[in-house]
C-alpha positions in Angstrom: 58.1 -77.4 19.7 54.4 -76.9 18.8 53.3 -73.2 18.9 49.7 -74.4 18.5 50.0 -76.2 21.8 50.8 -73.0 23.6 48.7 -70.6 21.6 45.6 -71.0 23.8 47.2 -71.7 27.2 47.5 -69.4 30.2 50.8 -70.2 31.9 51.9 -69.3 35.4 55.7 -69.5 36.1 56.4 -69.2 39.8 59.9 -67.9 40.3 59.7 -66.5 36.8 61.8 -63.5 37.7 64.7 -65.6 38.9 67.7 -67.1 37.0 66.0 -70.1 35.5 62.6 -68.5 35.5 63.5 -65.7 33.1 64.9 -68.2 30.7 61.7 -70.3 30.9 59.5 -67.2 30.4 61.6 -66.2 27.3 61.2 -69.7 25.9 57.4 -69.7 26.4 57.2 -66.3 24.7 59.1 -67.8 21.7 56.7 -70.7 21.7 53.7 -68.3 21.6 52.0 -68.9 24.9 48.7 -67.1 25.1 49.6 -65.5 28.4 52.4 -65.8 30.9 52.1 -64.6 34.4 55.0 -64.3 36.8 53.6 -63.9 40.3 55.7 -61.8 42.7 56.4 -62.8 46.2 55.5 -59.3 47.4 51.9 -60.1 46.5 51.7 -63.8 46.8 53.8 -65.6 49.5 53.7 -69.2 48.3 54.6 -70.3 51.8 51.1 -69.4 52.8 48.2 -71.5 51.6 45.8 -68.5 51.4 48.2 -66.6 49.2 48.8 -69.5 46.9 45.0 -70.0 46.6 44.6 -66.3 45.7 47.3 -66.6 43.0 45.4 -69.5 41.4 42.1 -67.6 41.6 43.6 -64.5 40.1 45.5 -66.1 37.2 43.3 -69.2 36.4 46.3 -71.0 34.7 46.1 -73.9 32.3 49.8 -74.8 33.1 51.8 -74.0 36.2 55.6 -74.3 36.1 56.8 -74.2 39.7 60.3 -72.7 39.8 60.1 -70.6 43.0 62.7 -71.8 45.4 65.0 -70.7 48.1 68.5 -71.8 47.1 72.2 -71.2 47.6 75.7 -72.7 47.6 77.3 -74.8 50.3 77.8 -71.9 52.7 74.2 -70.9 52.6 73.0 -74.5 53.0 75.1 -74.8 56.1 73.9 -71.5 57.6 70.2 -71.8 56.9 69.2 -75.5 56.6 65.8 -75.1 58.4 64.8 -72.2 56.3 65.7 -74.0 53.1 63.7 -77.1 54.2 60.6 -75.4 55.4 60.3 -72.7 52.7 60.8 -75.0 49.8 58.6 -77.7 51.2 55.7 -75.3 51.8 55.9 -73.6 48.5 55.8 -76.8 46.4 53.2 -78.4 48.7 50.7 -75.5 48.3 51.3 -75.1 44.6 50.5 -78.8 44.0 47.5 -78.7 46.2 46.0 -75.6 44.7 46.6 -76.9 41.2 44.7 -80.1 42.2 41.8 -78.3 43.9 41.4 -75.9 40.9 41.7 -78.7 38.4 44.7 -77.0 36.7 45.4 -79.1 33.5 49.2 -79.4 33.9 51.6 -78.8 36.8 55.4 -79.0 36.2 57.4 -79.4 39.4 61.2 -78.8 39.1 63.3 -80.7 41.6 67.0 -80.7 42.3 70.0 -82.9 41.7 70.8 -82.3 45.4 68.1 -84.9 46.1 70.2 -87.8 44.9 72.0 -89.9 47.5 75.5 -88.7 48.4 77.1 -91.9 47.2 75.3 -93.6 44.2 76.2 -94.9 40.8 77.2 -92.3 38.3 75.6 -91.2 36.1 72.6 -90.8 38.4 69.5 -92.7 37.2 66.1 -91.6 38.3 65.6 -95.0 39.9 68.5 -94.2 42.3 66.7 -91.4 44.1 65.7 -93.6 47.1 68.9 -95.5 47.5 70.4 -93.3 50.1 70.5 -90.0 52.0 71.6 -86.8 50.1 75.0 -85.2 50.8 74.6 -83.7 54.3 75.3 -80.0 53.5 72.3 -79.8 51.0 70.1 -82.6 52.4 67.4 -80.3 53.9 66.9 -78.6 50.5 67.1 -81.9 48.6 64.7 -83.8 50.8 62.2 -80.9 50.7 62.2 -81.0 46.9 62.0 -84.8 46.8 58.8 -84.7 49.0 57.2 -82.9 46.0 57.8 -86.0 43.9 56.0 -88.1 46.4 53.2 -85.6 46.6 52.8 -85.4 42.8 52.8 -89.1 42.4 50.3 -89.6 45.2 48.0 -87.0 43.8 48.2 -88.6 40.4 47.3 -92.0 41.9 44.4 -90.8 44.0 43.0 -87.9 42.0 44.4 -88.2 38.5 46.3 -85.0 38.7 48.7 -84.4 35.8 51.8 -83.3 37.6 55.3 -84.0 36.2 58.6 -83.8 38.0 61.9 -82.8 36.4 65.4 -82.9 37.9 67.9 -80.5 36.3 71.6 -80.9 37.1 73.7 -77.9 38.2 72.8 -74.8 36.1 74.9 -71.9 34.9 74.7 -69.0 32.5 73.9 -65.3 32.1 71.6 -64.0 34.8 73.0 -66.2 37.5 73.4 -65.0 41.1 76.9 -63.9 42.0 76.4 -62.6 45.6 78.7 -64.7 47.8 75.9 -65.5 50.2 73.9 -67.5 47.6 76.1 -68.1 44.6 76.9 -71.6 43.3 80.3 -72.8 42.2 80.5 -71.2 38.7 79.4 -67.7 39.6 81.3 -67.8 42.9 84.6 -68.7 41.1 84.0 -66.2 38.3 83.5 -63.4 40.8 86.5 -64.5 42.8 88.8 -64.4 39.7 87.4 -61.2 38.4 87.8 -59.4 41.7 91.3 -60.7 42.0 92.2 -59.4 38.6 90.8 -56.0 39.4 92.7 -55.8 42.7 95.9 -57.2 41.3 95.9 -60.1 43.8 98.5 -62.8 43.2 96.5 -65.5 45.0 92.9 -66.7 45.3 91.6 -69.2 47.9 89.1 -71.8 46.9 87.0 -74.1 49.1 87.7 -77.8 49.1 90.2 -80.1 47.4 89.0 -79.5 43.8 88.5 -83.2 43.4 84.7 -83.2 43.4 83.1 -83.2 40.0 80.0 -81.6 38.6 77.9 -81.6 35.5 76.8 -78.2 34.2 73.7 -77.4 32.2 73.4 -74.1 30.4 70.3 -72.2 31.6 68.7 -71.8 28.2 69.0 -75.5 27.6 67.3 -76.2 30.9 64.5 -73.9 29.9 64.1 -75.7 26.6 63.9 -79.0 28.5 61.2 -77.7 30.9 59.0 -76.2 28.2 59.3 -79.4 26.0 58.3 -81.5 29.0 55.4 -79.3 29.8 54.2 -79.8 26.2 55.0 -83.5 25.6 55.4 -85.4 28.8 52.6 -86.6 31.0 54.2 -89.5 33.0 54.6 -90.2 36.7 58.3 -90.9 36.6 60.8 -88.2 37.5 63.1 -87.2 34.6 66.6 -85.8 34.7 67.7 -82.9 32.6 71.5 -83.0 31.9 74.3 -82.1 29.6 76.1 -85.5 29.4 79.4 -84.1 30.6 81.1 -84.2 34.0 84.2 -82.2 35.1 86.3 -82.0 38.2 86.3 -78.6 40.0 90.0 -78.3 39.3 89.3 -78.4 35.5 86.4 -76.0 35.9 88.6 -73.5 37.7 91.2 -73.8 34.9 88.5 -72.8 32.4 87.4 -69.9 34.6 90.9 -68.7 35.2 91.5 -68.6 31.4 88.2 -66.9 30.7 88.7 -64.2 33.3 92.5 -63.6 32.7 93.6 -64.4 36.3 97.3 -65.1 36.3 98.0 -65.8 40.0 98.2 -68.8 42.3 95.2 -71.0 43.4 95.2 -72.2 47.0 92.8 -74.9 48.0 91.3 -74.6 51.5 90.9 -78.3 52.3 89.3 -77.5 55.7 86.2 -76.5 53.7 83.8 -79.1 52.3 83.7 -80.3 48.7 80.1 -81.2 48.8 78.9 -84.3 47.0 81.9 -86.2 45.5 80.5 -86.6 42.0 77.5 -85.4 40.0 76.3 -86.4 36.6 72.8 -87.4 35.6 71.7 -89.9 33.1 69.5 -87.9 30.6 68.3 -90.9 28.6 64.7 -90.6 29.7 64.5 -86.9 28.7 65.6 -87.8 25.1 63.2 -90.7 25.0 60.1 -89.2 26.6 60.1 -85.7 25.2 63.1 -85.3 22.8 65.3 -83.1 24.9 69.1 -82.9 24.4 71.3 -80.1 25.6 72.8 -78.1 22.8 75.1 -75.5 24.3 78.8 -76.6 24.6 80.5 -75.6 27.8 83.2 -73.8 25.7 80.4 -71.5 24.5 78.3 -71.2 27.6 81.1 -70.2 30.0 82.4 -67.2 28.0 78.9 -65.9 27.6 78.4 -66.2 31.4 81.7 -64.3 32.1 80.8 -61.6 29.5 77.3 -61.1 31.0 78.8 -60.8 34.5 81.4 -58.2 33.4 78.6 -56.2 31.7 76.2 -56.5 34.7 78.4 -56.4 37.8 76.3 -54.3 40.1 73.1 -56.1 39.5 74.7 -59.5 39.5 76.5 -59.0 42.8 73.4 -57.6 44.4 71.0 -60.5 43.7 70.3 -62.5 46.8 66.9 -63.9 45.8 
């Protein structure tokens, strides 16, 4: 990565205090960015056009990396689909428009693997995005984020705006959210096992059948891919960020049980949804277009995540944003 590229650039990272955002900010600092601003929602509500305009006027960025999002696991998606759709749609829409109006040199939009059709060829290729409707429990979030791709491509065609669109697969790592209301599968299962060990429980109950599969990308690897793309990629095509490995949830739980020391029985609640049957992205374009390849083996990333959680229980359990 070229430190000279970043040495004279002012960067705004929306959502920069979040799980992925903190990793991206750390990577930008390593790369020598001239300035990095993390706007806070208490000052700038990106769901409001006037607040978004004020943020751009105050920070005058050369590069905007849009990570601010409202996200959660299956339960949260089922409970708040309208909020997830509207909040995410508005934030990305206003960021893209203000970046265009202010002639911001580069805008990086980060989408979601939830935008892919529920049933599609695995690994997911970027060309498959429009071949079907997303899995129903996370479709409102996925469709809202996918609208940003259409917006970015339309602005590129009509106005010449340099806006790129990246699609990371499921993320995990230190700093994740472990609160049950918003946690995804890895932090949710880590917390469930750790709590059971502490209470001396003999059984844990887990949603679904365990037959669904997921691909997991370590958060620092995702940050590396985003910063590389911001520097090296200027194309209209969406680009996946992945780890080139898919595992069933049953296998994932085996790893988490071992890492946390839980010795009891696992009961699968098959009345609960599995979510999308399979997830794995084809990361070929990321290698070809900007030289990204994930470097953290799951066997290293998971123990780091468990260790971080054990050392930061109170803060990790409290995070709902």
